[in-house]
DRENDO-1510 file (C-alpha; in Angstrom, 1 decimal, always signed):
<recs>
REC; n; res; u; v; w
REC; 1; GLU; +77.8; +106.8; +127.3 .
REC; 2; GLN; +75.3; +104.1; +126.8 .
REC; 3; THR; +72.5; +104.9; +124.4 .
REC; 4; SER; +69.2; +103.1; +124.1 .
REC; 5; GLU; +67.6; +102.0; +120.8 .
REC; 6; LEU; +65.2; +104.5; +119.4 .
REC; 7; LEU; +62.5; +104.5; +116.8 .
REC; 8; ALA; +62.7; +107.1; +114.1 .
REC; 9; PHE; +59.5; +108.1; +112.4 .
REC; 10; HIS; +59.2; +109.9; +109.0 .
REC; 11; CYS; +55.7; +110.7; +107.7 .
REC; 12; THR; +55.2; +110.2; +104.0 .
REC; 13; GLY; +51.7; +111.7; +104.0 .
REC; 14; LYS; +50.6; +114.1; +101.3 .
REC; 15; SER; +52.9; +117.1; +101.5 .
REC; 16; CYS; +53.8; +116.4; +105.2 .
REC; 17; GLY; +57.4; +115.2; +105.8 .
REC; 18; HIS; +57.1; +115.5; +109.6 .
REC; 19; HIS; +59.7; +113.5; +111.5 .
REC; 20; TRP; +60.2; +112.6; +115.1 .
REC; 21; VAL; +62.1; +110.2; +117.3 .
REC; 22; THR; +60.9; +108.3; +120.4 .
REC; 23; GLY; +62.4; +105.8; +122.9 .
REC; 24; ARG; +61.8; +102.1; +122.2 .
REC; 25; GLY; +59.7; +100.4; +124.8 .
REC; 26; THR; +57.8; +103.6; +125.8 .
REC; 27; THR; +55.8; +103.7; +122.6 .
REC; 28; SER; +54.3; +101.7; +119.8 .
REC; 29; THR; +56.2; +101.0; +116.6 .
REC; 30; GLU; +53.3; +102.5; +114.7 .
REC; 31; GLN; +52.1; +106.1; +115.5 .
REC; 32; ILE; +49.8; +108.6; +114.0 .
REC; 33; CYS; +51.4; +111.8; +112.6 .
REC; 34; LYS; +50.4; +114.9; +114.6 .
REC; 35; CYS; +50.5; +117.0; +111.5 .
REC; 36; CYS; +48.4; +115.1; +108.9 .
REC; 37; GLY; +47.0; +112.1; +110.7 .
REC; 38; GLU; +48.7; +109.4; +108.6 .
REC; 39; SER; +49.8; +106.1; +110.2 .
REC; 40; VAL; +53.6; +105.9; +110.3 .
REC; 41; VAL; +55.8; +102.9; +111.2 .
REC; 42; GLY; +59.0; +103.6; +113.1 .
REC; 43; VAL; +62.5; +102.5; +111.9 .
REC; 44; PRO; +64.9; +101.2; +114.6 .
REC; 45; SER; +67.8; +103.5; +115.1 .
REC; 46; LYS; +70.9; +102.8; +117.2 .
REC; 47; GLY; +71.1; +106.4; +118.5 .
REC; 48; SER; +70.1; +109.9; +118.2 .
REC; 49; VAL; +71.4; +113.4; +117.9 .
REC; 50; PHE; +72.1; +115.1; +121.2 .
REC; 51; CYS; +72.7; +118.9; +121.4 .
REC; 52; GLU; +73.8; +120.7; +124.5 .
REC; 53; VAL; +75.7; +123.9; +125.4 .
REC; 54; ASP; +79.2; +123.0; +126.5 .
REC; 55; LYS; +79.7; +125.0; +129.7 .
REC; 56; GLU; +83.5; +124.4; +129.8 .
REC; 57; GLY; +84.0; +125.1; +126.1 .
REC; 58; ALA; +82.6; +128.7; +126.1 .
REC; 59; GLY; +85.2; +131.3; +125.3 .
REC; 60; ASP; +85.6; +134.8; +124.1 .
REC; 61; ASP; +84.1; +133.8; +120.7 .
REC; 62; GLY; +80.8; +132.7; +122.3 .
REC; 63; GLU; +79.1; +129.5; +123.3 .
REC; 64; VAL; +80.0; +126.1; +122.0 .
REC; 65; VAL; +77.1; +123.7; +121.2 .
REC; 66; LYS; +78.2; +120.1; +121.5 .
REC; 67; ILE; +76.5; +117.8; +118.9 .
REC; 68; ARG; +76.8; +114.0; +119.3 .
REC; 69; LEU; +75.7; +111.9; +116.3 .
REC; 70; GLU; +75.3; +108.1; +116.6 .
REC; 71; GLN; +75.4; +105.5; +113.9 .
REC; 72; HIS; +71.9; +105.2; +112.3 .
REC; 73; VAL; +70.2; +102.3; +110.6 .
REC; 74; ALA; +68.2; +104.4; +108.2 .
REC; 75; PRO; +70.3; +106.7; +105.9 .
REC; 76; GLY; +69.5; +110.4; +106.2 .
REC; 77; TRP; +68.1; +110.2; +109.7 .
REC; 78; ALA; +71.2; +111.8; +111.2 .
REC; 79; THR; +70.5; +115.0; +109.2 .
REC; 80; LEU; +66.8; +115.0; +109.9 .
REC; 81; GLU; +67.4; +114.5; +113.7 .
REC; 82; LEU; +70.1; +117.2; +113.7 .
REC; 83; GLU; +67.8; +119.6; +112.0 .
REC; 84; ASP; +65.1; +118.8; +114.5 .
REC; 85; ARG; +67.3; +119.1; +117.6 .
REC; 86; LEU; +68.8; +122.4; +116.3 .
REC; 87; LEU; +65.4; +123.7; +115.5 .
REC; 88; ASP; +64.2; +122.8; +119.0 .
REC; 89; PHE; +67.2; +124.6; +120.5 .
REC; 90; VAL; +66.7; +127.8; +118.5 .
REC; 91; ARG; +63.0; +127.8; +119.2 .
REC; 92; SER; +63.5; +127.5; +122.9 .
REC; 93; GLU; +66.0; +130.4; +122.9 .
REC; 94; ILE; +63.5; +132.5; +120.9 .
REC; 95; LYS; +60.6; +131.6; +123.2 .
REC; 96; PHE; +62.7; +132.6; +126.2 .
REC; 97; ILE; +63.6; +136.0; +124.9 .
REC; 98; SER; +60.2; +136.7; +123.3 .
REC; 99; GLN; +58.8; +137.3; +126.7 .
REC; 100; PHE; +60.7; +140.6; +126.7 .
REC; 101; PHE; +58.9; +141.7; +123.6 .
REC; 102; GLN; +55.4; +141.3; +125.1 .
REC; 103; GLU; +53.4; +143.8; +127.1 .
REC; 104; ASP; +55.3; +144.7; +130.3 .
REC; 105; GLY; +58.4; +143.0; +128.7 .
REC; 106; VAL; +60.6; +146.0; +129.2 .
REC; 107; GLN; +60.0; +145.9; +133.0 .
REC; 108; ASP; +60.7; +142.2; +133.0 .
REC; 109; TYR; +63.9; +142.7; +131.0 .
REC; 110; VAL; +65.2; +145.4; +133.4 .
REC; 111; ALA; +64.3; +143.2; +136.4 .
REC; 112; TYR; +66.0; +140.2; +134.8 .
REC; 113; ARG; +69.2; +142.2; +134.0 .
REC; 114; SER; +69.1; +143.4; +137.6 .
REC; 115; GLY; +69.2; +139.9; +139.0 .
REC; 116; LYS; +65.5; +138.9; +139.3 .
REC; 117; ARG; +65.0; +135.1; +138.7 .
REC; 118; LEU; +62.6; +134.3; +135.8 .
REC; 119; GLU; +61.0; +131.0; +135.0 .
REC; 120; GLY; +63.3; +129.1; +132.6 .
REC; 121; ALA; +66.3; +131.3; +133.3 .
REC; 122; GLU; +68.2; +128.9; +135.4 .
REC; 123; GLY; +71.8; +128.5; +134.2 .
REC; 124; ARG; +71.5; +131.3; +131.6 .
REC; 125; ASP; +74.1; +133.9; +131.1 .
REC; 126; ARG; +72.5; +137.4; +131.3 .
REC; 127; ASN; +75.2; +139.0; +129.1 .
REC; 128; LYS; +74.8; +136.4; +126.3 .
REC; 129; ASP; +71.0; +136.8; +126.6 .
REC; 130; ALA; +71.5; +140.6; +126.2 .
REC; 131; LEU; +73.2; +140.0; +122.9 .
REC; 132; LEU; +70.5; +137.5; +121.8 .
REC; 133; ILE; +67.8; +140.1; +122.7 .
REC; 134; HIS; +69.7; +142.7; +120.7 .
REC; 135; ARG; +69.8; +140.5; +117.7 .
REC; 136; ALA; +66.1; +139.6; +118.1 .
REC; 137; ALA; +65.3; +143.3; +118.4 .
REC; 138; ARG; +67.0; +143.9; +115.0 .
REC; 139; VAL; +64.8; +141.2; +113.5 .
REC; 140; VAL; +61.7; +142.8; +115.0 .
REC; 141; ASP; +62.8; +146.2; +113.8 .
REC; 142; ALA; +63.5; +144.9; +110.2 .
REC; 143; LEU; +60.0; +143.3; +110.1 .
REC; 144; CYS; +58.4; +146.5; +111.3 .
REC; 145; ARG; +60.4; +148.6; +108.9 .
REC; 146; ALA; +59.5; +146.3; +106.0 .
REC; 147; GLU; +55.8; +146.9; +106.7 .
REC; 148; PHE; +56.2; +150.7; +106.7 .
REC; 149; THR; +58.4; +150.8; +103.6 .
REC; 150; GLY; +56.0; +148.6; +101.7 .
REC; 151; THR; +58.5; +145.7; +101.2 .
REC; 152; LEU; +56.0; +143.5; +103.0 .
REC; 153; ARG; +52.2; +143.9; +103.2 .
REC; 154; ALA; +51.0; +144.8; +106.6 .
REC; 155; GLY; +49.3; +141.5; +107.3 .
REC; 156; GLU; +52.3; +139.6; +106.0 .
REC; 157; ALA; +54.8; +141.5; +108.2 .
REC; 158; ASP; +52.6; +141.1; +111.3 .
REC; 159; ALA; +52.2; +137.4; +110.7 .
REC; 160; LYS; +56.0; +136.9; +110.3 .
REC; 161; LEU; +56.6; +139.0; +113.5 .
REC; 162; GLN; +54.0; +137.0; +115.5 .
REC; 163; ALA; +55.5; +133.7; +114.3 .
REC; 164; PHE; +59.0; +134.8; +115.2 .
REC; 165; LEU; +58.0; +135.8; +118.7 .
REC; 166; LYS; +56.3; +132.5; +119.2 .
REC; 167; GLY; +59.3; +130.6; +118.0 .
REC; 168; ARG; +57.7; +129.3; +114.8 .
REC; 169; ILE; +60.7; +129.3; +112.6 .
REC; 170; GLN; +62.0; +126.8; +110.0 .
REC; 171; PHE; +65.4; +126.1; +108.6 .
REC; 172; SER; +67.2; +123.2; +107.1 .
REC; 173; LEU; +70.8; +122.0; +106.7 .
REC; 174; THR; +72.3; +122.2; +103.3 .
</recs>
């Protein structure tokens, strides 16, 4: 598969560290960081990280996420791009299931499980989504329980819950 040259941007602004990748020719080699407003110059990269769910590779153990890494000009970019792509993937999954935790979400979930088409549900496996929703419900339950047991303050637990349901999560590869 032919890949086009990309520009990798890494902001070095005060306590920022934001990174992104864009296609060459569609953008300027210098961009403004959306997080802190610093000017950032892109580094040419020969490829990118591509993540996709392998439809044929899915088995009894679950889904297989195919990750393709290309050779990069700048050291460390592969890890940053992989983190970014995985984060986008996880956030999109959480954003899809979070609609079932909103007002009237139970009715939407029952309709979805009964075969109703929802926006963004094309190609999704309802049984795997049921497991994902179950896991998300355990996270929501743990956050609510933490508030009532005093493990987290009320505002802190609510903020974490709202961030989770909006897909605002962070993780990094070690």
